[in-house]
Steps between C-alpha positions, in 0.01 A plus 500: 500500500512370147383725220324356201735499212333391173176592341419127496504495878266797505266319255501195715403693805213659311368174375547281815463743780243754407259234418541348852436149372133582434485436131806715408531864417281651229638586166526862402190585325660788326817311394865549611659671665303389806503718810364365839473683823472304826289658780514308829296546812513283816378541848242359729192321376284805578732748319433401148521758219426869579159646462638712209583183296238589239699818419822302463335245273356772282845669469659157413239433240595813303853357455397224256854427374620407852395188685449544876533205742346534846683284742325427830334231716162675447352584167371854451117534483327576178577427135865539381580675177630288214860609560486440876569147636477372861745240625454338831842515675603491861794720591698186603441334169602814309826531706565130425443531126717821487779315690494227246485714186697819578694408812309713745632456855 
């Protein structure tokens, strides 16, 4: 495995990868330093997000200085708080991108 060395590499991953090629990552509304948390969920088409997703979203919404990115093939139901962003990623696509950017094997 190859560890990421410079902060420039981390910045490149944030801009290029979190956005998933869907208009790019959002800018921090509250200014730097920016913190983003990735939450991934994959499974069968019927699995989706848990029934308690509304509780998770409410909890995430109270942490306004943190951007949360939900990575999955299925969007969660309902309206997302301003600091929560959905990105449509297959698990294979995520592995491929991590392999390119951080040397995941």
